[in-house]
N, C-alpha and C positions, 0 to 999 in steps of 0.2 A: 503494500500500500504505500510506503513512503516514496518508492520510484514513483508512483504516479503522481504523488504530490511535488515531488522535485521537477518532474518533466512539466507538469502544470505551471508550477513558477517560473519555468525557464521560457515557456511557449506563451506566456501571458503577461506581458510587462504592465506596469501601473496604468499605463495610458490605454491599455484594450478596453477598459469600461466604455470608452468613447468611440470605439470602432463601430462602422456601420454593422447592423444586425447581421447581413448577409456574410460579412467577413468574419464576426464572431462566430457563427454557424460553421463556416468553412475550417477556421482554426480548430474549433472544437472537434469537428470529424477527424482532422488531421492527428489530433493529440489521442482521441480514442482509437485510431488505427494502429498506433504504436503498441497498443494492449490488448488487441483482438487475437484471442487464441483460437487455433484452428477447429473446426467441427470435430467431434468425435468420429472413429471409423465406424462405418455402418449407418451413417445418419445422411439422408437425402434432403437438402434444404431447397425451397423455390419460394420465390416472391410473385405473387399474384395481385390483381386487384379484383375487389367484388365491387360490380357495377351497380348503381342505385342513383338516387337523387343526390347523393354525395359519394362520390367514388372512394373506397375504403382500401388502402394498401394492406395486405395480409402475407405474413410469412409462415410457410407451411414446414413443420418438421416431421419426417416419417422415417420408419427404418429403410434403409436401401432395399429396393426391390419389391417393396409391399404394394401389392395389386388390389388388395381387399379394403372394404371399408374398416376403419380400425377406431376404438374409443378416442375421444378428443378432450384436450384442455384449452379453454379459451382465456387468454389473457389479455386484458384490454388496459392499455396505459391511459391515464386520466389527464394527460396535459403536458405541460412542458414547451419546449420549442425544438 
């Protein structure tokens, strides 16, 4: 965890609070990429969009090679940027 905070401090200088929001998002994404672990073996991950009045991006995690319906867990993030 300390490595994360050290990197966060190095990548976000004091003036970063005044950066435009799109830059803050880009910098945060770049920071997170440095700590992204690979998916476990045997896991298939796909991004899809559920179409509706408002399109909703969805990430599906399934065992590799699964072809039949499986039980599911729905995780809904409640906000943020």
